[in-house]
C-alpha positions as CSV (number, residue, x, y, z in Angstrom):
1,M,170.5,226.1,91.1
2,A,170.4,222.3,91.2
3,E,170.7,222.2,87.4
4,V,173.7,224.6,87.5
5,K,175.3,222.5,90.2
6,L,174.7,219.4,88.0
7,N,176.3,221.1,85.0
8,E,179.3,222.1,87.2
9,K,179.6,218.6,88.4
10,Q,179.5,217.4,84.9
11,K,182.1,219.9,83.9
12,R,184.2,218.9,86.9
13,H,183.8,215.2,85.9
14,I,184.7,215.9,82.3
15,S,187.6,218.0,83.4
16,K,188.8,215.2,85.7
17,M,188.4,212.6,82.9
18,G,190.2,215.0,80.5
19,L,193.0,215.3,83.1
20,I,193.1,211.5,83.4
21,I,193.1,211.1,79.6
22,I,195.8,213.7,79.3
23,A,197.8,212.1,82.1
24,Q,197.4,208.7,80.4
25,V,198.5,210.2,77.1
26,V,201.5,211.9,78.8
27,I,202.5,208.6,80.6
28,M,202.0,206.6,77.4
29,V,204.0,209.1,75.3
30,T,206.7,209.3,77.9
31,L,207.0,205.5,78.1
32,T,207.0,205.3,74.3
33,I,209.7,208.0,74.0
34,I,211.8,206.1,76.5
35,M,211.3,202.9,74.7
36,V,212.0,204.4,71.3
37,L,215.2,206.0,72.6
38,V,216.4,202.7,74.2
39,V,215.4,200.6,71.2
40,S,216.8,203.1,68.7
41,D,220.1,203.2,70.5
42,R,220.3,199.4,70.5
43,I,219.4,199.2,66.8
44,D,222.0,201.9,66.0
45,K,224.6,199.9,67.9
46,M,223.6,196.7,66.2
47,I,223.7,198.3,62.8
48,V,227.2,199.5,63.5
49,A,228.2,196.2,65.0
50,D,226.9,194.2,62.0
51,N,228.7,196.3,59.5
52,T,231.9,196.4,61.7
53,A,231.7,192.6,61.5
54,I,231.5,192.8,57.7
55,T,234.7,194.9,57.6
56,K,236.4,192.5,59.9
57,E,235.3,189.6,57.7
58,K,236.7,191.2,54.6
59,C,240.0,191.8,56.4
60,A,240.0,188.1,57.5
61,E,239.4,187.1,53.8
62,L,242.5,189.2,52.9
63,E,244.6,187.6,55.6
64,L,243.5,184.1,54.4
65,Y,244.4,185.2,50.9
66,M,247.9,186.2,52.1
67,Q,248.3,183.0,54.1
68,N,247.2,180.8,51.1
69,S,249.7,182.7,48.9
70,S,252.5,182.1,51.5
71,T,251.6,178.3,51.7
72,I,251.7,178.1,47.9
73,L,255.2,179.7,47.8
74,S,256.5,177.5,50.7
75,D,255.3,174.3,48.9
76,Y,256.9,175.4,45.7
77,T,260.2,176.2,47.4
78,S,260.3,172.8,49.1
79,A,259.8,170.9,45.8
80,G,262.7,168.6,44.8
81,E,262.9,170.1,41.3
82,I,263.2,173.6,42.7
83,L,265.9,172.7,45.3
84,D,267.7,170.7,42.6
85,V,267.9,173.5,40.1
86,L,269.2,176.0,42.7
87,E,271.9,173.5,43.7
88,H,272.7,172.9,40.0
89,P,271.7,176.0,38.1
90,D,273.9,175.1,35.1
91,D,272.5,171.6,34.7
92,P,270.2,171.6,31.6
93,E,268.2,168.6,33.0
94,A,267.7,170.3,36.3
95,V,266.6,173.5,34.6
96,A,264.2,171.6,32.3
97,A,262.7,169.7,35.3
98,A,262.2,172.9,37.3
99,Q,260.5,174.6,34.3
100,A,258.2,171.6,33.7
101,Y,257.3,171.5,37.4
102,T,256.7,175.3,37.5
103,E,254.3,175.1,34.4
104,R,252.5,172.2,35.9
105,I,252.0,173.9,39.3
106,S,251.0,177.2,37.5
107,A,248.3,175.4,35.6
108,G,246.5,174.4,38.8
109,L,246.6,177.8,40.6
110,K,243.7,180.3,40.4
111,N,244.4,184.0,39.8
112,L,248.1,183.4,39.3
113,E,250.1,186.1,37.7
114,G,253.4,184.1,37.9
115,I,255.6,181.9,40.1
116,Y,259.3,181.5,39.5
117,V,262.7,180.5,40.8
118,S,265.9,182.5,40.3
119,K,269.5,182.7,41.3
120,W,270.3,185.0,44.2
121,N,271.1,187.7,41.6
122,T,267.5,187.3,40.3
123,E,268.5,185.6,37.1
124,V,265.3,183.6,36.3
125,L,265.8,179.8,36.1
126,A,262.1,178.7,35.7
127,H,258.9,180.8,35.3
128,T,255.2,180.4,34.6
129,N,256.0,182.2,31.4
130,P,258.9,180.4,29.7
131,K,259.8,183.5,27.7
132,V,261.0,185.1,31.0
133,V,263.6,182.4,31.7
134,G,267.1,183.8,31.6
135,I,266.3,187.5,32.3
136,I,267.6,189.3,35.4
137,T,264.7,191.0,37.1
138,R,266.7,193.4,39.3
139,R,269.8,194.8,37.6
140,D,270.0,197.9,39.8
141,P,272.4,197.0,42.7
142,E,270.6,199.2,45.2
143,S,267.2,197.6,44.4
144,L,268.8,194.1,44.5
145,N,270.5,194.7,47.9
146,D,267.2,196.1,49.3
147,L,265.4,192.9,48.2
148,H,268.1,190.7,49.7
149,E,268.1,192.6,53.0
150,K,264.3,192.3,53.3
151,I,264.3,188.6,52.6
152,I,267.1,187.9,55.0
153,N,265.5,189.9,57.8
154,S,261.9,188.5,57.3
155,P,260.6,185.6,59.4
156,E,261.4,182.3,57.7
157,N,263.1,184.4,55.0
158,M,259.7,185.1,53.4
159,Y,259.2,188.8,52.5
160,S,255.8,190.1,51.5
161,A,255.8,193.2,49.4
162,G,252.0,193.4,50.0
163,I,249.5,194.4,47.3
164,I,251.3,196.2,44.5
165,L,250.9,197.1,40.9
166,S,252.9,194.5,38.9
167,P,255.6,196.0,36.7
168,A,255.1,193.0,34.4
169,S,251.4,193.0,33.8
170,S,250.3,196.4,35.3
171,Q,247.7,194.5,37.4
172,Q,247.3,194.4,41.1
173,I,249.0,191.4,42.8
174,I,250.0,190.1,46.1
175,S,253.8,189.9,45.8
176,L,255.8,187.4,47.9
177,Y,259.5,186.4,47.9
178,K,261.3,183.6,49.8
179,G,265.0,183.1,50.0
180,V,266.6,179.6,49.7
181,F,269.9,178.9,51.6
182,D,272.3,176.0,51.5
183,S,273.3,173.9,54.6
184,S,275.9,176.5,55.6
185,G,273.4,179.3,55.5
186,K,274.7,180.8,52.2
187,P,271.9,182.1,49.9
188,I,271.7,180.1,46.7
189,G,268.6,181.6,45.2
190,L,265.0,182.9,45.7
191,V,261.5,182.1,44.6
192,G,258.8,184.7,43.8
193,L,255.0,184.6,43.5
194,G,252.4,187.0,42.2
195,I,248.7,186.4,42.9
196,L,246.2,188.6,41.2
197,T,243.8,190.4,43.6
198,D,240.9,190.1,41.2
199,G,239.6,187.2,43.3
200,I,239.2,189.4,46.4
201,V,237.5,192.2,44.4
202,E,235.2,189.8,42.6
203,D,234.2,188.3,45.9
204,M,233.3,191.7,47.4
205,E,231.2,192.5,44.4
206,A,229.5,189.1,44.5
207,R,228.6,189.4,48.2
208,N,227.2,192.9,47.8
209,T,229.2,194.9,50.3
210,K,227.0,197.9,50.0
211,I,225.1,198.8,53.2
212,T,223.1,201.7,51.6
213,S,222.2,202.6,48.0
214,D,225.1,205.1,47.8
215,S,227.6,203.1,49.8
216,Q,231.2,202.7,48.7
217,Y,234.0,200.5,50.0
218,Y,237.8,201.1,50.1
219,M,241.0,199.2,51.0
220,I,243.8,201.7,51.8
221,D,247.5,201.0,52.3
222,T,248.3,203.3,55.3
223,H,252.1,202.9,54.7
224,N,252.1,204.4,51.2
225,Q,248.8,206.3,51.5
226,K,247.3,204.7,48.5
227,Y,243.9,203.1,47.6
228,V,244.6,199.4,47.1
229,F,241.2,198.8,45.7
230,A,237.8,200.5,45.9
231,H,234.2,200.4,44.7
232,N,235.1,203.2,42.4
233,K,237.8,201.6,40.2
234,D,239.2,205.1,39.2
235,L,240.6,205.3,42.8
236,M,242.7,202.2,42.6
237,N,246.5,202.9,43.1
238,K,245.8,206.6,43.5
239,T,247.4,208.4,46.5
240,L,245.1,209.9,49.1
241,D,246.4,213.4,48.5
242,D,245.9,213.3,44.7
243,P,243.8,216.4,43.9
244,A,241.9,214.5,41.2
245,V,240.7,211.9,43.8
246,N,239.2,214.5,46.2
247,T,239.7,212.3,49.3
248,P,237.8,213.4,52.4
249,P,240.3,214.8,55.0
250,E,238.9,212.3,57.5
251,F,240.3,209.4,55.4
252,I,243.8,211.0,55.4
253,S,243.7,211.6,59.2
254,L,242.5,208.0,59.9
255,S,245.2,206.6,57.6
256,N,247.9,208.6,59.3
257,E,246.7,207.6,62.7
258,L,246.6,203.9,61.9
259,A,249.9,203.9,60.1
260,A,251.6,204.6,63.4
261,T,250.4,201.3,65.1
262,M,250.7,197.6,64.4
263,E,247.6,196.8,66.4
264,N,244.4,195.6,64.8
265,K,241.7,198.2,65.2
266,S,238.1,198.9,64.2
267,G,235.8,201.9,64.7
268,T,233.6,204.5,63.1
269,F,233.8,208.1,61.9
270,T,231.7,210.6,59.9
271,F,232.5,212.7,56.9
272,R,230.8,214.7,54.1
273,R,230.7,213.7,50.4
274,D,228.8,215.8,47.8
275,G,227.2,217.8,50.6
276,K,225.8,214.7,52.4
277,L,226.8,213.4,55.8
278,F,228.2,209.8,55.6
279,Y,229.0,207.3,58.3
280,G,232.3,205.3,57.9
281,I,233.0,201.9,59.5
282,Y,236.5,200.5,59.3
283,S,238.7,197.6,60.3
284,Y,242.5,197.7,60.3
285,V,245.0,194.8,59.9
286,G,248.0,196.2,61.7
287,Y,250.8,193.9,60.5
288,M,249.7,194.4,56.9
289,G,249.1,198.1,57.2
290,Q,245.7,197.7,55.4
291,V,242.4,199.3,56.5
292,F,239.1,198.3,55.0
293,I,236.3,201.0,55.0
294,I,232.6,200.8,54.2
295,D,230.5,204.0,54.2
296,G,226.9,204.8,54.0
297,S,224.8,208.0,54.2
298,T,223.6,208.6,57.8
299,G,220.1,209.5,56.5
300,E,219.7,206.1,54.9
301,L,221.8,204.0,57.3
302,F,219.8,205.2,60.3
303,R,216.5,205.7,58.4
304,L,214.9,203.2,60.7
305,T,215.5,205.4,63.7
306,Y,214.1,208.4,62.0
307,D,211.0,206.5,60.9
308,M,210.4,205.4,64.5
309,L,210.3,209.0,65.6
310,I,207.7,209.7,62.9
311,Y,205.6,206.7,64.0
312,L,205.7,208.1,67.5
313,I,204.1,211.3,66.4
314,I,201.5,209.7,64.2
315,F,200.6,206.6,66.2
316,T,200.8,207.8,69.8
317,I,197.4,206.5,70.8
318,I,198.1,203.1,69.4
319,Y,200.9,202.4,71.7
320,I,200.5,198.6,71.7
321,A,200.8,198.4,67.9
322,V,203.9,200.5,68.0
323,A,205.4,198.4,70.8
324,F,204.7,195.3,68.9
325,F,206.3,196.8,65.8
326,F,209.5,197.6,67.8
327,Y,209.4,194.0,69.2
328,R,209.2,192.5,65.7
329,L,211.9,194.9,64.5
330,V,214.3,193.9,67.3
331,K,213.6,190.2,66.7
332,K,214.4,190.6,63.0
333,Q,217.6,192.4,63.9
334,E,218.5,189.7,66.4
335,E,218.0,187.1,63.7
336,T,220.3,189.0,61.4
337,V,222.9,189.1,64.1
338,S,222.4,185.3,64.7
339,R,223.0,184.6,61.0
340,L,226.0,186.8,61.0
341,D,227.4,185.0,64.1
342,K,226.9,181.6,62.3
343,S,228.7,183.0,59.3
344,M,231.6,184.2,61.4
345,K,231.9,180.9,63.2
346,K,232.0,179.1,59.8
347,T,234.7,181.5,58.7
348,A,236.7,180.8,61.9
349,K,236.4,177.0,61.2
350,T,237.6,177.5,57.7
351,K,240.6,179.5,58.9
352,E,241.3,176.8,61.5
353,S,241.3,174.1,58.7
354,L,243.6,176.2,56.6
355,N,246.0,176.6,59.5
356,A,246.0,172.8,60.0
357,A,246.8,172.3,56.3
358,I,249.8,174.6,56.5
359,F,251.5,172.4,59.2
360,Q,250.5,168.9,57.9
361,D,251.8,166.9,55.0
362,I,248.6,165.7,53.3
363,L,250.2,162.7,51.5
364,T,252.0,161.0,54.4
365,D,250.0,162.5,57.3
366,C,253.4,163.6,58.8
367,R,254.0,167.0,60.2
368,N,255.7,169.1,57.4
369,R,258.9,171.2,57.2
370,V,257.0,174.4,58.2
371,S,255.8,172.5,61.4
372,F,259.4,171.4,62.1
373,S,260.7,174.9,61.7
374,N,258.0,176.2,64.0
375,D,258.5,173.5,66.7
376,F,262.3,173.7,66.8
377,E,262.7,177.5,66.3
378,R,265.3,178.9,68.8
379,G,263.7,179.3,72.2
380,N,260.7,176.9,71.6
381,I,262.4,173.8,73.2
382,Q,263.7,173.9,76.8
383,D,267.1,172.5,77.6
384,S,266.9,168.8,78.7
385,P,270.4,167.6,79.8
386,D,269.1,164.4,81.4
387,H,266.8,163.4,78.5
388,P,268.3,164.9,75.3
389,Y,266.6,164.9,72.0
390,Y,267.6,162.4,69.4
391,F,266.9,163.4,65.7
392,M,266.9,160.5,63.2
393,M,266.9,161.4,59.5
394,F,265.9,158.8,56.8
395,N,266.5,159.8,53.2
396,I,265.3,157.8,50.1
397,A,268.4,157.9,47.9
398,M,267.7,158.5,44.2
399,F,264.0,158.9,44.8
400,S,263.6,160.8,41.6
401,S,264.6,157.6,39.7
402,I,261.6,155.8,41.3
403,N,259.3,158.6,40.0
404,I,260.8,158.4,36.6
405,L,260.7,154.5,36.4
406,Y,257.3,153.9,38.0
407,G,255.6,157.3,37.8
408,E,254.7,159.8,40.5
409,D,251.6,157.9,41.7
410,I,253.8,154.9,42.6
411,G,256.3,157.3,44.1
412,D,253.6,158.7,46.4
413,E,252.8,155.1,47.5
414,V,256.4,154.6,48.3
415,L,256.5,157.8,50.4
416,T,253.3,156.7,52.3
417,N,254.7,153.2,53.0
418,V,258.0,154.6,54.2
419,A,256.2,157.0,56.6
420,N,254.1,154.1,57.9
421,T,257.1,151.9,58.4
422,I,259.0,154.5,60.3
423,R,256.0,155.1,62.6
424,T,255.7,151.3,63.2
425,N,259.3,151.0,64.2
426,L,259.6,154.3,66.1
427,E,256.4,154.2,68.2
428,G,256.0,157.4,70.2
429,A,258.4,159.4,68.0
430,E,257.3,162.7,66.4
431,L,257.6,162.3,62.6
432,Y,258.2,165.1,60.1
433,R,258.5,165.1,56.3
434,T,261.2,167.8,55.9
435,G,261.8,167.3,52.2
436,S,260.3,165.5,49.1
437,D,262.2,162.3,50.0
438,E,263.3,163.1,53.5
439,F,261.9,162.2,57.0
440,V,263.0,163.2,60.4
441,A,261.9,161.3,63.6
442,V,262.4,163.0,67.0
443,M,262.5,161.1,70.3
444,Q,263.7,161.9,73.8
445,E,265.8,159.3,75.6
446,Q,268.3,159.1,78.5
447,G,271.6,160.9,77.8
448,S,273.6,157.8,79.1
449,L,275.3,155.2,76.9
450,A,272.3,153.0,77.4
451,G,269.9,155.6,76.1
452,R,272.1,156.2,73.0
453,T,272.3,152.4,72.4
454,R,268.5,152.2,72.5
455,I,268.2,155.0,70.0
456,C,270.7,153.4,67.6
457,S,268.9,150.1,68.0
458,Y,265.6,151.7,67.0
459,A,267.3,153.3,64.0
460,D,268.9,150.0,63.0
461,Q,265.6,148.3,63.3
462,T,263.9,150.9,61.1
463,I,266.5,150.7,58.4
464,A,266.2,146.9,58.4
465,S,262.5,147.2,57.9
466,L,262.9,149.9,55.2
467,S,265.4,147.6,53.3
468,N,262.6,145.2,52.5
469,P,260.9,145.6,49.1
470,I,258.0,148.1,49.3
471,N,254.6,146.8,48.2
472,T,252.8,149.1,45.7
473,S,250.1,148.7,43.2
474,A,252.8,148.2,40.6
475,G,254.4,145.4,42.6
476,P,257.4,145.4,44.9
477,V,259.7,148.4,44.6
478,N,263.2,148.4,46.0
479,A,264.6,151.6,47.5
480,V,268.0,152.5,48.9
481,F,268.1,154.6,52.1
482,R,270.6,156.8,53.8
483,A,270.3,157.7,57.5
484,S,271.9,159.7,60.3
485,I,271.4,160.4,64.0
486,V,272.0,163.7,65.9
487,K,271.8,164.1,69.7
488,K,271.3,167.5,71.3
489,S,270.3,168.4,74.8
490,T,270.8,172.2,75.1
491,G,270.3,175.2,72.8
492,I,268.0,173.0,70.7
493,D,267.1,174.8,67.4
494,L,266.9,174.4,63.7
495,S,270.7,173.9,63.4
496,V,270.0,170.2,63.9
497,L,268.6,169.9,60.4
498,P,271.8,170.9,58.5
499,A,273.8,168.8,61.0
500,L,271.6,165.8,60.1
501,K,272.1,166.4,56.4
502,D,275.9,166.8,56.8
503,T,276.2,163.7,58.8
504,L,274.0,161.8,56.4
505,N,276.0,163.0,53.4
506,Q,279.2,161.6,55.0
507,S,278.1,158.0,54.4
508,G,276.6,155.9,51.7
509,Q,273.8,153.4,51.9
510,A,272.5,152.9,55.5
511,T,273.0,149.5,57.0
512,P,272.1,148.4,60.6
513,G,274.9,149.0,63.0
514,Q,276.6,151.5,60.8
515,I,274.4,154.6,60.9
516,P,276.5,157.7,61.5
517,F,275.9,159.4,64.9
518,L,276.7,163.0,65.8
519,D,276.7,164.3,69.4
520,M,276.2,168.1,69.0
521,D,276.6,168.6,72.7
522,T,280.4,167.8,72.3
523,L,280.9,170.3,69.5
């Protein structure tokens, strides 16, 4: 009986140990399952977040591409040769100078399809391709009126046609137009720009946008329901509802949904292609109406999660090793996120630098015409009846003759010296370069007679300094200046610029004590 009791004790002990082992295994498996679910969910979210960041980065690249194109067109528009040919379209010398300038600018622009200046009726005055000069690009009155309306109603009279298929080259381009108006606001012409989108597509290919072996990427214009560009080149410029394209219905639904809003959005969706389930990640640039999509098969995109579940079944008893694997996996993913974060910060700094370049004149370190238009756009400046704004314009008369006589490098030195002289004499004034040979200084002063007298004294002092020979590397250069002063205390807006020019044009060479003055508050 003792032996039997001993065996029963042994059995009870084994059974208890078995229960303990089972309990330990159950606890370990439960904890492991919880950990796997938590970590898997985190990794899934990080995978989605990482690839959402990629789509946003691509959209940011497209926005920068558009901004750069706008800057190029604005710089071209403000060139003296372009303004001169629009004011004198029948002058052969002005036309020749504009064509030479256009070809010179074109030679330095990457991915340029063409840049040109034309009359308001679209008769080309100068073009990257000289053979195009003289043609009228829009003979259809309805088409011409539509273009005019869009230019006039666009901010700063710059109209973006977006990414289109060029009728001239049959290539995809970013198409921009900008109207040019005289001092009375009458349109005298327009400039146009076509930048090939090959640079964007090549960059996407170079950076390997694929997130799985069967990934594809797409850029869709939600307004016209077309593929702008895609990994599969056969899709480019095809409509979403084209039967030959076989677009997933989820793409069409997403495009219709986004087309109804101007807000930037990003998100995910699922769809099937060739019988496989795919995961789509998108980012939408609302004001452009463009959505960028990257897809990847769910089985491959989330393979890591499925593998972990398999490891759970196989390696249940080696819990520590599995936990260490998860830890290393998460650390690796966090390092990837860290690298992505650094890359995005670098992109943000680049964008900030580009924005600074848009508002600053690199040669003279003055704020440029774009900055002036932005600062003094209607509603940006509060009324100041007690301390009105005084605008002083200084213009280098016949500056083109200096460039011709001494060369453009010396002309640049003259411009730099003029800007520095104005700064020295008008300390505290905000200085803008509003034209190739034109500077505007802005100061606030009392609205009394004493305040006006001080401003006129400052301007006289500046003209006296500018009248001295300008030292350059080619020796002293003499320049003749014209000047004008405009005062305005309420309703301050861009109308001061044409008023300055009109006042300046009413007089000849500026001399101290005889600078024309216009009080816009009395008009």
